[in-house]
Each structure stands twice: as structure tokens, then as C-alpha cells.
Residue frames as a rotation matrix with the C-alpha (Angstrom) as fourth column:
UNK 1
-0.005 -0.871 0.490 16.17
-0.791 0.303 0.531 15.98
-0.611 -0.386 -0.691 -1.94
UNK 2
0.163 -0.101 -0.982 17.52
-0.838 0.512 -0.191 13.59
0.521 0.853 -0.001 -4.62
UNK 3
0.979 0.018 -0.202 18.16
0.071 0.902 0.426 9.85
0.190 -0.431 0.882 -3.81
UNK 4
0.263 -0.964 0.044 21.81
0.467 0.087 -0.880 10.71
0.844 0.252 0.473 -4.24
UNK 5
-0.258 -0.262 0.930 21.70
-0.480 -0.800 -0.359 13.37
0.838 -0.539 0.080 -1.59
UNK 6
0.651 0.632 0.420 19.74
-0.703 0.294 0.647 11.21
0.286 -0.717 0.636 0.74
UNK 7
0.841 -0.377 -0.388 22.21
0.322 0.925 -0.201 8.39
0.434 0.044 0.900 0.29
UNK 8
-0.129 -0.952 0.278 25.14
0.240 -0.302 -0.923 10.62
0.962 -0.052 0.268 1.02
UNK 9
-0.154 0.099 0.983 23.58
-0.775 -0.629 -0.058 11.97
0.613 -0.771 0.173 4.29
UNK 10
0.817 0.491 0.302 22.58
-0.576 0.718 0.392 8.38
-0.024 -0.494 0.869 5.31
UNK 11
-0.098 -0.959 0.267 25.86
-0.851 0.220 0.477 6.76
-0.516 -0.180 -0.837 4.28
UNK 12
0.073 0.139 0.988 24.69
0.328 0.932 -0.155 4.32
-0.942 0.335 0.023 1.71
UNK 13
-0.951 -0.310 -0.004 24.77
0.086 -0.276 0.957 4.35
-0.298 0.910 0.289 -2.10
UNK 14
-0.449 0.836 -0.316 21.87
-0.835 -0.518 -0.185 5.72
-0.319 0.181 0.930 -3.99
UNK 15
-0.486 0.337 -0.806 21.10
-0.405 0.730 0.550 2.25
0.774 0.594 -0.219 -5.39
UNK 16
-0.797 0.185 -0.575 20.33
0.534 0.661 -0.527 1.13
0.283 -0.727 -0.626 -1.94
UNK 17
-0.743 0.601 -0.295 17.87
-0.246 -0.655 -0.715 4.10
-0.623 -0.459 0.634 -1.43
UNK 18
-0.362 0.598 -0.715 16.18
-0.907 -0.049 0.419 2.99
0.215 0.800 0.561 -4.63
UNK 19
-0.655 0.030 -0.755 15.90
0.066 0.998 -0.017 -0.46
0.753 -0.061 -0.655 -3.26
UNK 20
-0.840 0.418 -0.347 14.32
0.410 0.070 -0.909 0.76
-0.356 -0.906 -0.230 -0.13
UNK 21
-0.581 0.645 -0.497 11.85
-0.635 -0.741 -0.219 3.01
-0.509 0.189 0.840 -2.19
UNK 22
-0.259 0.542 -0.799 10.72
-0.800 0.344 0.492 0.14
0.542 0.766 0.345 -4.39
UNK 23
0.555 0.489 0.673 10.40
-0.809 0.507 0.299 -2.31
-0.195 -0.710 0.677 -1.49
UNK 24
0.455 -0.496 -0.739 13.22
-0.251 0.725 -0.641 -4.60
0.854 0.477 0.206 -2.91
UNK 25
-0.552 -0.656 -0.515 15.06
0.455 0.281 -0.845 -4.23
0.699 -0.701 0.143 0.40
UNK 26
0.590 0.708 -0.388 13.46
0.694 -0.199 0.692 -3.73
0.413 -0.678 -0.609 3.77
UNK 27
-0.017 -0.514 0.858 14.44
-0.214 -0.836 -0.505 -0.64
0.977 -0.192 -0.096 5.74
UNK 28
-0.348 -0.159 -0.924 15.73
0.812 0.442 -0.381 -1.25
0.469 -0.883 -0.025 9.37
UNK 29
0.686 0.553 -0.472 14.38
0.727 -0.514 0.455 0.85
0.010 -0.655 -0.755 12.25
UNK 30
0.169 -0.747 -0.643 17.77
0.539 -0.476 0.695 2.46
-0.825 -0.464 0.322 12.64
UNK 31
-0.757 -0.383 0.529 18.10
0.644 -0.299 0.704 3.34
-0.112 0.874 0.473 8.89
UNK 32
0.070 0.919 0.387 14.64
0.845 -0.261 0.467 4.75
0.531 0.294 -0.795 8.89
UNK 33
0.676 0.036 -0.736 15.55
0.575 -0.650 0.497 7.04
-0.460 -0.759 -0.461 11.82
UNK 34
-0.335 -0.923 -0.190 18.61
0.566 -0.359 0.742 8.05
-0.753 0.141 0.643 9.94
UNK 35
-0.614 0.161 0.773 16.64
0.742 -0.216 0.635 8.92
0.269 0.963 0.013 6.81
UNK 36
0.528 0.849 -0.018 14.10
0.777 -0.475 0.412 10.85
0.341 -0.232 -0.911 8.78
UNK 37
0.462 -0.509 -0.726 16.82
0.473 -0.551 0.687 12.90
-0.750 -0.661 -0.014 10.38
UNK 38
-0.641 -0.723 0.258 18.50
0.559 -0.210 0.802 13.52
-0.526 0.658 0.539 7.05
UNK 39
-0.538 0.491 0.685 15.38
0.650 -0.274 0.708 14.77
0.536 0.827 -0.172 5.62
UNK 40
-0.999 0.035 0.001 14.49
-0.024 -0.679 -0.734 16.74
-0.025 -0.733 0.679 8.85
UNK 41
0.035 0.995 -0.091 10.96
-0.664 0.091 0.742 15.10
0.747 0.035 0.664 9.21
UNK 42
-0.063 0.103 0.993 9.49
-0.883 0.458 -0.104 13.14
-0.466 -0.883 0.062 12.19
UNK 43
-0.937 -0.349 0.018 9.96
-0.320 0.879 0.354 9.36
-0.140 0.326 -0.935 11.64
UNK 44
-0.394 0.833 0.389 6.17
0.243 0.502 -0.830 8.88
-0.887 -0.232 -0.400 12.03
UNK 45
-0.060 0.329 -0.943 5.68
-0.789 -0.594 -0.157 10.71
-0.612 0.734 0.295 8.77
UNK 46
-0.773 -0.301 -0.559 6.67
-0.602 0.628 0.494 7.30
0.202 0.718 -0.666 7.07
UNK 47
-0.866 0.498 -0.050 3.59
0.490 0.821 -0.293 5.62
-0.104 -0.278 -0.955 8.81
UNK 48
-0.619 0.689 -0.377 0.98
-0.579 -0.725 -0.373 8.03
-0.531 -0.013 0.848 7.67
UNK 49
0.052 0.727 -0.685 -2.09
-0.955 0.237 0.178 6.16
0.292 0.645 0.706 6.69
UNK 50
-0.830 -0.457 -0.320 -0.95
-0.375 0.882 -0.286 2.94
0.413 -0.117 -0.903 8.40
UNK 51
-0.693 0.634 0.342 -4.04
-0.243 0.242 -0.940 2.62
-0.678 -0.735 -0.014 10.68
UNK 52
0.230 0.859 -0.458 -6.32
-0.823 -0.080 -0.563 2.73
-0.520 0.506 0.688 7.65
UNK 53
-0.082 -0.372 -0.925 -4.31
-0.825 0.546 -0.146 0.15
0.560 0.750 -0.352 5.77
UNK 54
-0.946 -0.285 0.153 -4.27
-0.317 0.729 -0.607 -2.10
0.061 -0.623 -0.780 8.73
UNK 55
-0.337 0.927 0.167 -8.05
-0.471 -0.013 -0.882 -1.82
-0.815 -0.376 0.441 9.18
UNK 56
0.280 0.415 -0.865 -8.57
-0.949 -0.015 -0.315 -2.58
-0.143 0.910 0.390 5.47
UNK 57
-0.514 -0.650 -0.560 -6.23
-0.638 0.726 -0.257 -5.51
0.573 0.225 -0.788 5.62
UNK 58
-0.913 0.195 0.357 -8.09
-0.194 0.563 -0.804 -7.03
-0.358 -0.803 -0.476 8.63
UNK 59
0.054 0.973 -0.224 -11.38
-0.702 -0.123 -0.702 -6.59
-0.710 0.195 0.676 6.84
UNK 60
0.219 -0.122 -0.968 -10.04
-0.893 0.376 -0.249 -8.42
0.394 0.919 -0.026 3.69
UNK 61
-0.691 -0.648 -0.320 -8.26
-0.490 0.746 -0.451 -11.20
0.531 -0.155 -0.833 5.70
UNK 62
-0.984 0.176 -0.016 -11.04
0.131 0.666 -0.735 -12.02
-0.118 -0.725 -0.678 8.11
UNK 63
-0.415 0.880 -0.230 -14.40
-0.289 -0.368 -0.884 -10.37
-0.863 -0.300 0.407 8.13
UNK 64
-0.180 0.281 -0.943 -15.00
-0.975 -0.181 0.132 -10.57
-0.133 0.943 0.306 4.39
UNK 65
-0.716 -0.151 -0.682 -14.47
-0.461 0.836 0.299 -14.27
0.524 0.528 -0.668 4.10
UNK 66
-0.855 0.460 -0.239 -17.02
0.515 0.705 -0.488 -15.01
-0.056 -0.540 -0.840 6.80
UNK 67
-0.550 0.704 -0.449 -19.58
-0.464 -0.705 -0.537 -12.41
-0.694 -0.087 0.714 5.82
UNK 68
-0.161 0.552 0.818 -22.47
0.569 0.729 -0.380 -14.08
-0.807 0.404 -0.431 3.98
UNK 69
0.802 0.462 -0.379 -23.25
0.015 -0.650 -0.760 -11.10
-0.597 0.603 -0.528 1.84
UNK 70
0.062 -0.855 -0.515 -19.63
-0.855 -0.312 0.415 -11.00
-0.515 0.414 -0.750 0.60
UNK 71
-0.654 -0.371 0.660 -19.68
-0.123 0.912 0.391 -14.70
-0.746 0.174 -0.642 -0.17
UNK 72
0.313 0.848 0.428 -23.01
0.581 0.186 -0.793 -14.35
-0.752 0.497 -0.434 -2.16
UNK 73
0.718 -0.078 -0.692 -21.53
-0.469 -0.789 -0.398 -11.40
-0.515 0.610 -0.603 -4.07
UNK 74
-0.441 -0.885 -0.148 -18.45
-0.721 0.251 0.646 -13.50
-0.535 0.392 -0.749 -5.05
UNK 75
-0.390 0.432 0.813 -20.70
0.420 0.870 -0.260 -16.38
-0.820 0.240 -0.521 -6.10
UNK 76
0.656 0.752 -0.062 -22.70
0.344 -0.372 -0.862 -14.00
-0.672 0.545 -0.502 -8.34
UNK 77
0.356 -0.616 -0.702 -19.65
-0.760 -0.628 0.166 -12.16
-0.543 0.475 -0.692 -9.67
UNK 78
-0.692 -0.683 0.233 -18.03
-0.393 0.627 0.673 -15.50
-0.605 0.374 -0.702 -10.85
UNK 79
-0.095 0.659 0.746 -21.37
0.653 0.607 -0.453 -16.59
-0.751 0.445 -0.488 -12.47
UNK 80
0.738 0.342 -0.582 -21.23
-0.220 -0.693 -0.686 -13.53
-0.638 0.634 -0.436 -14.85
UNK 81
0.843 -0.346 0.412 -19.60
0.536 0.487 -0.689 -14.15
0.038 0.802 0.596 -18.18
UNK 82
0.145 -0.904 -0.402 -15.97
0.929 -0.015 0.369 -13.18
-0.339 -0.427 0.838 -18.23
UNK 83
-0.522 -0.296 0.800 -16.19
0.692 -0.695 0.194 -10.10
0.499 0.655 0.568 -20.51
UNK 84
0.390 0.782 0.487 -19.02
0.104 -0.563 0.820 -8.64
0.915 -0.269 -0.301 -18.50
UNK 85
0.758 -0.227 -0.611 -17.20
0.652 0.230 0.723 -9.54
-0.023 -0.946 0.323 -15.32
UNK 86
-0.363 -0.930 0.048 -14.12
0.931 -0.364 -0.011 -7.58
0.027 0.041 0.999 -16.43
UNK 87
-0.270 0.427 0.863 -16.41
0.231 -0.841 0.488 -4.52
0.935 0.332 0.128 -17.17
UNK 88
0.717 0.694 -0.061 -17.97
0.172 -0.093 0.981 -4.84
0.675 -0.714 -0.186 -13.72
UNK 89
0.433 -0.654 -0.620 -14.70
0.881 0.163 0.443 -5.02
-0.189 -0.739 0.647 -12.00
UNK 90
-0.682 -0.619 0.390 -13.40
0.658 -0.752 -0.042 -1.85
0.319 0.228 0.920 -13.74
UNK 91
0.044 0.789 0.612 -16.68
0.079 -0.614 0.785 -0.09
0.996 0.014 -0.090 -12.79
UNK 92
0.796 0.171 -0.581 -16.20
0.523 0.288 0.802 -1.26
0.304 -0.942 0.140 -9.28
UNK 93
-0.156 -0.933 -0.323 -12.55
0.985 -0.172 0.020 0.01
-0.074 -0.315 0.946 -9.21
UNK 94
-0.574 -0.076 0.815 -13.72
0.384 -0.905 0.185 3.45
0.724 0.419 0.548 -10.58
UNK 95
0.577 0.792 0.202 -16.56
0.035 -0.271 0.962 3.73
0.816 -0.548 -0.184 -8.01
UNK 96
0.643 -0.408 -0.649 -14.05
0.763 0.257 0.594 2.84
-0.075 -0.876 0.476 -5.08
UNK 97
-0.407 -0.892 0.195 -11.54
0.898 -0.430 -0.094 5.38
0.168 0.137 0.976 -6.43
UNK 98
-0.333 0.396 0.856 -14.11
0.131 -0.879 0.458 8.16
0.934 0.265 0.240 -6.57
UNK 99
0.746 0.663 -0.069 -15.53
0.200 -0.123 0.972 7.40
0.636 -0.739 -0.224 -3.17
UNK 100
0.349 -0.693 -0.630 -12.07
0.935 0.220 0.277 7.51
-0.053 -0.686 0.725 -1.57
UNK 101
-0.523 -0.612 0.594 -11.46
0.697 -0.708 -0.115 11.13
0.491 0.354 0.796 -2.83
């Protein structure tokens, strides 16, 4: 389904659908319900993976900042020269992407 087709079924302009998709505008619960019905999918499909995201967010916001090992890692990380630090960062990113698959 194109953005234009979805917009027509929901009763908005396709630009509004683009704004929802990019996160420029928030989607109200009733609009989300309308879009799910238009696409003939359950509304909870839009929340797939939300529990994992919330758990990761809680870890970053709370536990990591109080974890001694994490603080030690941060101190060590910032003591590395900048060019090497960037390389280490990219390595960590690659490893975390690989482990998630």
C-alpha cells in the first residue's frame, strides 16, 4: 500500500502520513487504529519489539550509570587516543550488530 492510498483510506493527506512515518508528527491512538484498520493488520503490530526497546532503554538510563564495571569501561574508553577510540567504537558497533542477528 502506498502512502497516498493509506492517506486516502484514513482521510488525511499523504504528507501527513510521511510526517507520521518520519516521526515529525505524533500519531494519536485513534489515528493509529484507523491506519491499522485501513491496512487490515492488528494494531499491536505497530508495537512489535517494544518490550525489548523498553528493557534496553531502562538499562541505559538506570543500571549502566550505577554499574561499577560500566563506569570503569567509560573511564578507560575516554583515556584512549581519539583515533583509536573511533576504531574501537566501530568495532563495538559491528560486534553488537553481529550478535543481534
